[in-house]
N, C-alpha and C positions, 0 to 999 in steps of 0.2 A: 306209324300212327303215334301221335302225341296226345296227352291228356291234360285237362285243366280242372281246377277245383270249381265247384258250384258256388263258392263264396269269393272267388276272384283272387285269392292269394297265391303266392309262389310262382315259380316258373313251370311251364309245361314239362311233363315227364313222359318217358317211354313206358311201354307195356310192362316190362319186367319190374320197374320201380313201382308202378301202380299196383301190380300183383302183390308185392311184398309189403307195401305201405298200407294199402287198404283204405284208410281214412286220411284225408289231406291234413296237413299241419294246421290249417286255419279252421279245422272242424268241418269242412265241406266234403262232398263226395266227388270222386273223379268221373269225368265224362269225356268222350272223345272230342278232340279239338274240332274235327269235322266229321260228318256222318258219311260213311262210304255207301256205295250202291251195291245192292245184292246182285249176284250173277243172274242172268236171264233164267227164269224158271224152267224153260225147256231144256236148258243145259244140265239141270239137276235131276230131271225125271229119270227113274230107273236106277238111280245110284243108291248105295247103302247109306244108312244114317251117318256113319263115320265119315264117309266121303263128302256128304252134304255139309256136315259140321265143319270140315276143314275149309271148304269153299266159302261158307257163310261167315265164319269167324276169323279167317286168316287176315283180312284187312285190319282187324282190331289188334292182332298179335304181331303183325309185321314189324320187324326191327327189334323185337324183344326175344324171339326164339327163332332159330333157323328153320326153314320150311321142312326139311327132311325129318328133323327131330319132332316137329309139331305133328306131322302126319302120323308118326309112330305113337306119340303120346295120346292122340285122339283115338286111334285104333285100340290101344291097350285099355284106355278108360272105358270104352263102350263094350269091350269084350266081357265086362263084369255083369252085364244085364242078362236076364233069363230068357230073352227072345231076341233073335237077330234084328227085328224091326226096332228095338230099343224102346220106342214110344209109339206103339200101334194105335190105329184109329178104328173105332168100332161104331157102325151105324146103329142107332137105337130108336128109329122111327122118325117122327116129325113133330113139330110144334103145332098148336091149333090152327095157325095160319097156313100150314102146309110146308113151312120151311124145314128142310132136312136137318135132323139133329144127330150129332156125332159125339162120342166120348173120345178124348185124347188120353190114353192110359199112360200116365207119367210115373207109375209106381212099380215098374218092373226091375228096378235096381236093387242093390244089396240090402237097403233098409226100408224098402217098400214105400217110398215117398218121392215126390217130384224133385226134392233137393238133391237126390243122387245124380240126376242128369248133369247138374252143374258141378257138384262137389267131387265126383269121381275125376272129372277133368282137372279141377283146381288142385287136387292132391298130387296128381302126376306132374302138373306144372310147377308146383312148389318144389317137388323133388328135383326136377331137372334144373330149374334156375338156381336153386341153392347149391347144387353140386357144381355148377359152372362157376359160381362165385365163391365157393368154399366158405359158406356162411351157414348160420343156424338161426332159427326164428322161434318165437313164442307166439303161437296162434291163440287168440282170445276171441271168444264168440258168445253170443246169447241166443237162446232158443225158446220158442213157444212150444216146441215139441219135436218137429221133424228135422230142423236144421242140425240139431245137436248130434243125433245118432248118425246122420249122413256125414257130417263133418268129422266126427271121431273115427268112423269107419274109413273115410278117405285118408286120414292122417295116421292110422294105426301102423306102427312099425317103421315109420319114416325116420331115418337116422338123424335128420337135420331139423326136425320139427317136434316141439312140445306143444300139446294142445290142451287148452282149458276151456270148457264149455259150461256156461252158467245157465241153470234152468230154474223156473219158479216152483217152489215147494207146493205140492198138491195141485198143480194146475196143468199137468200133462196127463195123458193117459198112462196107465200102468205099463202098457207095451212100449210106449215111447220112452218112458223113464228107464225101463230095464234094458232097452237097446243101447242106452248110454252107460249105465252103471255096471253092466256085465262084461264089457270089453276088457281084455286082459293085457293089452299092450302097455308097457311101462311108460311110454311117452304120452299117455292120455290121462286126463283128470276131469271127471264130471263133478260139477260144483253146484250144490243146492243152495238157493238163496230165498229167504222169506220175501213174499210180495208177489209181484206180477212180472210178466215178460218185460214190460216197460221199465221196471226197476232194474232188471238184469241188463237191458240194453243201455240204460243210463250209466251203469257201472262200467260197461265196456267203453263207452264214449269218454267217460271221465278218465279211465286209465290211459286212453290214447291222448287225452289232453294234457296229462302229466308228462311233459316231454322228457324229463330226467329219467323217469321210470321207463317210458317208451323206448328210449335209447339204451338203457341199461340191459333190458331183457330182449331187445329187438322184437317189439310187438308187431304182429301182422293180423289182419282181420280176415275172418272167413264167413261172416254174415253177408247178406246181400248188399251191405255197404261196400263190399269189395266188388269192383267193376267186373272182374272175371266171372263172378256168379251170374250177373245179368247177361253178359255176353254169351255164355254157354247156353242159356235158356232160349236165346233167339232161334236156335236151330230147330227146336220142335214145333215152333209156329210155322216155319218154312216147310218142314216135312209133312205136317198135317194139312197144310194148304195144298200141297201137291197131291195128297191122298183124296181130298174131297172136292177139288176144283180142277178137273182135268183140262178145262179150257182156259185156266188162269184167271178166271173171274174173281170178284171180291168174296171174302169170307168174313163172317162175324165171329169173334172169339169172346167167350164168357169165362171169366177167371175168378174163382173164389180166392180172396186175398185179404191179408191183414197188414203186412209190411210193405205192400205195393210192388215188391220186386218182380213177381211172376207176371203181372199184367204190364209192368213197365217193359219187360222184355218183348211183349207183343207190340207195344208202342214203338220200341226200337226197330222191330222188324218192319213195321209200317213206315217208319221214318226213313228206312233204307230202301223202300220201294216195294214191299210186299203188298199186294192189293187187298186192303182190309176195308170192310164196310163200317162196322162198329166194334168198339172195345167195351166190354161190359164188366164193371166192378161189382162183384157179388159179396155182400157182407153178412155176418151174423148179427147178433144183438149189439155187439161192439162196433157200431156202424159209423165211426168217425169219417171214413172215406165216403160212404153213401151220403152223409149229411153235407160233406164238403162239396162233392160234385153236384149236389142238388141246390145248395144255397150259396156256395162261395165262402162259407164260414167254417173254419176248423176250430173245434172246441173240445178240449180234453174232458171226458166224463169218466166215471168209475168203470174199471174193467170188470165185467160180469163174467163169471165162469160159465161156459157153455159146453155142449156136446161136440163142438168143433174148436178145440182149444188152440189149434195153430193160428186161429184168427182172433184170439182174445188179446187185442192190441188197441191202444188208443193213440200211439205216436208212430206213424208210418214213415219210416226213415226214407224210403226210396222215392216218396213223393217229392223230395227236394230236387231230384234230378229232373222231374217233369216241370216243376216250378221254374227252374233255371231256364228251361227252353221257352215257356210261355211268357216269362218276364224279359225276353230278349237277350238272354245270356248275360244279365246284369248281376254279377256276383254280389255287389253291395246291396242291391235290392233284396236278393235272396237272404243274405245275412240279417238285414233289418227285419224282414218278415218273420223269419224263424226265431230271431231274438225276441220279438214281441210275443210270439206264440209261447215260448218258454217262460217268459216273464209273467204273462197275463193268463195263460191257459186257453186263450182264444185269439184268433186273428181272422181277418176277412180279406178277400181279394176283390177288386172292383169288377163291375159288370163286363168290361172289355175282356179281362182275363178269364172270368167265368165263361164267357161266350166262347173263347178259344178252347177251353177244356170241354165244354158241352158239345162242341162241334165234332169231337172224336169219341167221347166217353158217355155211356149210359151207366146207370147204377141201380141197385136194389138191395133189399135186405130180407132175411128170413129169420124167424126165431126157431128155437129147438123143436117145438111142436110141429111147425110147418116143415122143417127139414126131415123129421121122422115120417111125416105124411108122404113126402117125396120118395124117401127110401122105400116105403111100402108100394107106392104107385109104380115106381120103376121096376120093382121086383115082380109085381103082379102083371105088368105089361110085357116085360122082356125076359124075366127069369134072372136078371142080373142083380147082384147085391153091391150097392155103392156105399161109400163112407159118408159121414155127415157133411164134410166140407164139399165133396162132389155134389151131394144132394142140394146144397145151398146154391151152387152154380146152376144146376138144372132147374131148380125151383124159381130162381130169379129170371132165367130165360123164359120160362113159362109165364111168369107174372107179367113181364114187360111185353111179351107177345100178345097176351090177352088184353093188355091195356092199349094195344095198337102202336107201341113204340116202333115196331118194325113193320114195314108195309110191303116188302118185296119177298114173297115166299120162294123165289128162285135162289136166294142167297143162302148157302149152307151155313149152319151154326155149329161151331165146335166148342164143346164145354170141356175144360181141363179137369180131368179126374186126378186129383192131387195126391191121394193116399189109398193104400190097400184097406179094405174094410176091416181086416183083422187087427189093424192098429187101434180100432175103436170098437171092440167087440160088445161092450155093454150097451152102447147107443144103438148099434145095429140090431142086437138081439131084442132090445126093447121095442124096436120098430117093426121087425118082421118075424120074430120068434126063431131066428136062425143065428147061431153063434159062429161067425166065420172063423175058420182055422188058419193059423199061421202056416206058411210053407214049411216043408220038412226041415230045411236048414235052420229054422228058428223054433222047431217044435219043443225043444227043451229050455226055452228062454226063461221060464219061471222056476227052473231048477238050478240055474247057474248062480254062483256066488256074486254078490254085488260089491262094488268098490266106489265110494264117492266121498267127497268132502262137503262140509257145511261151512258157510261164512255168513256173517251179517251183511246187510245191504249197506256196506261201508267200503269206500275205496281203500282205506288203510288196511282193513282186514283182508281184502282181496290181494293187494300187493304183498302183504306179509306171507300169504299162502304161496304165491308164486315164487317168492324169494326162498322160502323154506324148502320147497320141493326142488328148486334148482341147486340147493346146497351152497 
């Protein structure tokens, strides 16, 4: 497999180069040169999550890692989860139309969020490829909450990786922050930045754009701008499809999302042949994606703090990969569109492009009060406690169903449960009067000493920090 930039620059690269580069030199994101076909679903039934993961993702990796090593890496990565299913699927009743509703539990990994599914694999891949090449990298990433702890946990103790994760001051949950700041490995550095996630993400992209610095410290990306992140997430859409559709019929996926990486992975699964009815983008009050899929206009607004902070984003990086496809893989058109967006804070696509998007995607938004209501109703109905992000997904599914967006009650609906409720205990307790407890392995999280750095939202300050710590 070879990869190209969404902005059309450079020569196609192999998987190992894309894994270590993360962001293309022209500022674009890497995507496969061609889309492979998934194996027949009947050949995957009854197999373990790791076995399915190898079969689903191998075409993306082929040529970058040898098959035997990749099978071992995948097996080791998913052995870190607290259930052999890795991403179990739970029926939770039905929507008003009668469509069966399921939760895809993506929070059974080390840091209790869906990011673990991809980042445990990425960490092992980094370790393997760097050892083969006798190289060292400086991982730089931004987080709205969950990516940071998952990335740092995945990189902890790796001999050839130094990891710097930027997070917005005061805009993550306390559990999310402490999961980053209490890790002890010397190769990790949590960095607090004033502002929003978008400010952190802009700093990361600016550092990659500084080619002299990028080459000096051997920068690598671990956000979902790194293709390996998206690739790894494709697997759980396949395994959940197998769980809810024994006859191989279509499934609708509802995904709470801010940076668009998680729902993009569902789109990739569909692009590679997974039978999908609809893909639903579920937003909180920071609804740039819902507005875009509704109107065709993408406009930056103020980032409003919410009870679902992982979605408090106004610049959704992974949308670029989808735009590349709907614009006919025209890198110049993508670069022009996103350049206008950055310059003017708003940009629109024409009706033809919007029609292509709307043919596959639905969208909806919920505010904090509505999300709390969903947390209560799910608990009252099923006894389950869900986090605010998951509640937004369930609530948007219910909203669209009530509006008549879906007409076929025979199509199963799978909602991505993206985080453990204990990561957002204040919001959950306010909704249902129950304070969810952290698993035993994290029970002393608030007693552990913290280590973190603070830098201004300034590229020079960030680069100085990295250089100083490197000695």
